[in-house]
C-alpha positions in Angstrom: -88.1 57.6 28.4 -88.7 56.5 31.3 -91.9 55.5 33.5 -94.7 58.0 33.2 -96.7 59.2 36.2 -100.0 60.2 36.1 -101.5 63.2 37.9 -105.1 63.6 39.1 -106.6 65.2 36.0 -104.5 63.1 33.2 -106.2 59.8 35.6 -109.4 61.3 35.3 -109.5 61.3 31.6 -107.7 57.5 31.7 -111.1 56.5 34.1 -113.5 57.9 31.5 -111.2 56.2 28.3 -111.3 53.0 30.7 -115.3 53.3 31.2 -116.3 53.6 27.8 -113.7 50.7 26.9 -115.3 48.6 29.6 -118.8 49.6 27.4 -117.7 48.5 24.4 -116.9 45.5 25.6 -120.2 44.9 27.2 -122.0 46.4 24.3 -119.7 44.0 21.7 -120.8 41.0 24.0 -124.8 41.0 22.8 -123.8 40.4 19.6 -121.2 37.7 19.8 -123.2 34.8 18.1 -122.8 32.4 15.2 -123.1 34.1 11.7 -122.0 37.6 13.2 -119.0 38.9 10.9 -115.7 40.7 12.7 -115.8 43.5 10.5 -119.7 44.1 12.2 -118.4 43.5 15.5 -115.7 46.4 14.0 -118.3 49.0 13.3 -120.8 48.4 15.9 -117.8 49.4 18.5 -116.4 52.1 16.5 -119.9 53.7 16.2 -119.8 53.4 20.4 -116.6 54.5 20.8 -117.7 57.9 18.8 -120.9 58.5 20.5 -119.0 59.0 23.7 -116.9 61.9 22.6 -113.5 59.2 22.6 -111.9 57.9 18.9 -110.6 54.1 19.0 -106.7 54.0 20.2 -105.7 51.6 17.3 -107.1 53.0 14.0 -104.0 53.6 11.8 -101.5 52.8 15.6 -98.5 51.8 13.1 -100.9 51.4 10.3 -103.3 49.4 11.7 -106.8 49.1 9.7 -109.5 48.8 12.6 -111.1 49.7 15.3 -110.6 45.9 17.4 -108.8 43.3 16.9 -110.4 40.5 16.8 -108.7 36.8 16.8 -110.7 33.6 16.9 -109.4 30.1 18.1 -105.8 29.7 17.6 -105.4 33.5 16.8 -103.3 34.9 20.1 -103.4 38.7 19.1 -103.8 41.6 16.4 -106.6 40.2 14.1 -108.0 42.0 11.9 -111.9 41.9 11.4 -113.0 41.0 8.4 -115.7 38.9 6.4 -115.0 35.9 8.7 -118.6 34.4 10.1 -118.9 33.5 13.8 -119.5 29.8 14.4 -121.0 28.0 17.3 -117.6 26.4 19.5 -115.5 29.3 18.6 -113.8 31.6 20.9 -112.6 35.4 19.9 -110.8 37.3 21.5 -111.7 41.2 21.0 -108.7 44.3 22.5 -109.7 47.5 22.0 -108.4 51.0 23.0 -109.9 54.0 23.8 -108.6 57.5 23.5 -110.3 60.5 25.5 -108.6 64.1 25.2 -105.5 61.9 23.9 -105.2 59.8 27.5 -106.1 56.0 26.5 -108.1 52.7 28.2 -107.2 49.5 27.2 -108.7 46.3 27.3 -109.3 42.8 26.2 -111.8 40.1 26.4 -112.6 36.7 25.3 -115.6 35.2 24.3 -117.2 31.7 23.6 -119.4 32.2 20.7 -122.4 29.3 21.0 -121.7 26.2 23.3 -118.3 25.6 23.4 -116.0 22.7 24.7 -115.1 22.5 28.5 -111.4 22.3 27.9 -111.7 26.1 25.5 -113.9 27.5 28.6 -111.6 26.2 31.2 -108.8 28.3 29.1 -110.8 31.0 28.8 -111.7 31.4 32.8 -107.7 30.0 33.6 -106.3 33.5 31.3 -108.6 35.6 33.2 -108.2 34.5 36.8 -104.3 34.6 36.1 -104.9 38.7 35.0 -106.5 39.0 39.0 -103.3 36.1 40.4 -101.1 39.2 38.7 -103.3 42.2 40.7 -103.3 40.9 43.5 -98.9 42.4 43.6 -100.6 45.9 41.8 -99.1 47.3 45.0 -96.6 50.1 45.7 -94.7 47.8 48.2 -94.3 45.4 45.4 -92.0 45.5 41.9 -93.3 45.2 37.9 -92.1 41.8 37.4 -93.8 40.8 40.7 -96.8 40.4 38.7 -95.1 38.6 35.9 -93.9 35.8 38.4 -97.7 35.3 39.4 -99.2 34.8 36.4 -97.0 32.5 35.8 -97.6 30.8 38.9 -101.0 30.8 38.4 -101.1 29.6 35.1 -98.3 26.8 35.2 -100.2 24.4 37.1 -102.4 23.9 34.2 -100.1 23.0 31.6 -100.8 25.7 29.5 -98.4 27.9 27.6 -98.2 31.5 28.3 -96.6 33.5 24.8 -93.8 35.2 25.9 -92.5 37.1 23.0 -95.6 39.4 23.5 -95.5 41.6 26.7 -98.2 43.9 28.7 -96.9 47.9 28.8 -97.6 50.9 30.1 -100.6 52.9 29.0 -101.6 56.4 29.2 -100.7 59.3 26.9 -99.9 56.9 24.0 -101.2 53.4 23.8 -98.0 51.4 24.6 -95.4 53.3 26.8 -92.9 51.7 29.0 -92.6 49.6 31.0 -93.0 46.4 29.3 -94.7 43.7 31.6 -93.6 40.1 30.8 -96.5 37.5 31.8 -93.7 35.1 32.3 -91.3 34.5 35.4 -88.4 36.9 35.8 -84.7 36.3 37.0 -85.1 39.8 38.5 -88.2 41.9 40.2 -88.1 44.9 37.7 -88.8 48.5 39.0 -90.8 49.3 41.9 -94.3 49.8 41.3 -95.5 53.7 42.1 -98.9 55.7 42.5 -99.6 56.9 39.5 -98.6 54.7 37.1 -100.7 52.4 34.7 -100.2 49.5 33.6 -102.1 47.2 31.0 -101.2 44.0 32.1 -102.8 41.2 29.2 -102.0 37.2 29.6 -102.0 35.7 26.7 -102.6 31.9 27.1 -102.2 28.6 25.0 -103.6 25.5 25.4 -100.7 24.3 24.0 -96.9 25.2 23.4 -95.9 29.3 24.2 -95.0 29.5 20.3 -96.0 31.4 17.8 -96.1 32.0 14.3 -96.9 36.0 12.1 -99.6 35.2 9.5 -98.7 36.5 5.6 -100.9 40.3 6.6 -98.1 40.8 9.2 -100.9 41.6 12.0 -102.3 38.0 13.1 -100.3 35.8 15.6 -101.6 32.3 15.6 -100.1 29.9 18.0 -97.9 27.6 16.4 -99.4 24.5 17.1 -102.9 25.1 16.1 -104.2 24.6 19.8 -106.5 27.2 21.4 -105.5 30.7 22.8 -107.3 33.3 25.2 -106.5 36.9 26.1 -107.6 39.1 29.0 -106.5 42.5 30.2 -107.4 45.4 31.5 -105.6 48.8 32.4 -104.4 49.0 36.2 -103.8 52.3 38.1 -101.2 52.1 40.9 -102.4 54.1 43.7 -101.4 54.2 47.4 -103.2 51.2 48.2 -105.2 48.5 46.3 -104.6 48.8 42.6 -107.9 50.7 40.8 -109.2 48.6 37.5 -109.9 51.0 35.0 -111.3 49.2 32.3 -114.8 47.3 34.2 
């Protein structure tokens, strides 16, 4: 299909989608506490997105049933909201998409529930900072896999596993577009970055092995060794200068 370069009007729609996505995460952060169910968080997110004249990108996407993905502790991505209650010491990754005028913004955050251990807070912090390490490469003089290599270089000294079976991606008219964006070191540099590209960069980092399993629900991805995992994602616009984060 090739990489879809957006024009100014399309970028404006994505800015709006991205702002709604960021505000949805900000709202959800106020409700993440022990005793809250993931279904309750999903309902809050869906209502808020719809109230902003937008639609949740994920509902019905390849059959996914909910507005957000809620992945707890050793769940890496694509956890399905339900009756599970959050407990103090949990960490929860929430991934959500917003569609405004047929263009999407995609963002994920990992939150602490109550008091968490120091090692789990470090995991959350390293995952977030690895995104920003990759962001530094999001300029026109660089290539796609420079982002991948920067994330790998940042994470590896901590001894954490970087999930390689799931990647970042282009985003725009579709939730997932070309190109795929690995978060591990690559041998080739990939295509050159161009103004108007919009990329969802989303490192998924595990305390232990990078190896993963799929649960019987055919959605939820977990760490193979049961260790905790964190996820951080933003939609990024390549410009003729510094990159613009559309989902903050």
